[in-house]
C-alpha positions as CSV (number, residue, x, y, z in Angstrom):
1,M,14.0,4.4,-0.3
2,K,14.2,0.6,-0.5
3,G,12.2,-1.7,1.7
4,R,11.6,-0.4,5.2
5,A,10.9,3.3,5.7
6,A,13.4,4.1,8.4
7,T,13.4,7.9,8.5
8,V,10.5,10.3,9.1
9,E,10.8,11.5,5.5
10,A,10.6,8.0,4.2
11,K,7.6,7.2,6.4
12,R,5.9,10.3,5.1
13,Q,6.5,9.2,1.5
14,V,5.0,5.8,2.1
15,I,1.9,7.3,3.9
16,D,1.5,9.9,1.2
17,R,1.6,7.3,-1.6
18,I,-0.9,5.1,0.2
19,F,-3.1,8.2,0.9
20,S,-2.9,9.2,-2.8
21,A,-3.9,5.7,-3.9
22,W,-6.8,5.6,-1.3
23,T,-8.2,8.9,-2.7
24,K,-8.5,7.2,-6.1
25,A,-10.7,4.5,-4.6
26,P,-12.7,6.3,-1.9
27,Q,-15.3,3.6,-1.7
28,L,-12.8,1.3,0.0
29,R,-12.0,1.4,3.7
30,L,-8.3,1.7,4.5
31,G,-8.1,-1.9,5.8
32,Q,-9.8,-3.2,2.7
33,L,-7.3,-1.3,0.5
34,L,-4.2,-2.6,2.3
35,V,-5.3,-6.2,2.7
36,N,-6.5,-6.5,-0.9
37,A,-3.4,-4.8,-2.3
38,N,-1.2,-7.2,-0.3
39,Q,-3.0,-10.4,-1.6
40,A,-0.3,-11.0,-4.2
41,T,2.4,-11.5,-1.7
42,P,3.6,-14.9,-0.5
43,M,2.2,-14.2,3.0
44,G,-1.3,-13.6,1.5
45,N,-3.1,-10.7,3.1
46,D,-0.9,-10.3,6.2
47,C,0.6,-6.8,5.9
48,F,2.8,-7.5,8.9
49,Y,5.6,-9.1,6.8
50,T,5.4,-6.7,3.8
51,E,8.1,-4.0,3.6
52,D,6.9,-0.4,3.5
53,E,8.0,0.4,0.0
54,R,6.5,-2.7,-1.4
55,L,3.2,-2.1,0.4
56,A,3.0,1.4,-1.1
57,R,3.7,0.0,-4.6
58,L,1.3,-2.8,-4.2
59,T,-1.4,-0.4,-3.0
60,E,-0.8,1.9,-6.0
61,E,-0.9,-1.1,-8.4
62,F,-4.1,-2.5,-6.8
63,V,-5.9,0.8,-7.1
64,E,-4.9,1.1,-10.8
65,R,-6.4,-2.4,-11.5
66,F,-9.4,-1.7,-9.2
67,N,-10.3,1.4,-11.2
68,Q,-10.1,-0.3,-14.7
């Protein structure tokens, strides 16, 4: 999958990745997790413009840094 999750399977993969990352940082609320993960994008913390695959990747990377 690249970019936007267009199929049900691709959407499930994105949600599963975000859920998995969230369970590794349970002290964060979901909104905190997504906004903070998206900070590195040109649009700042506005998840509206971030493609699904990128948001999942950014979330995983943020949690990895958060837990160090």
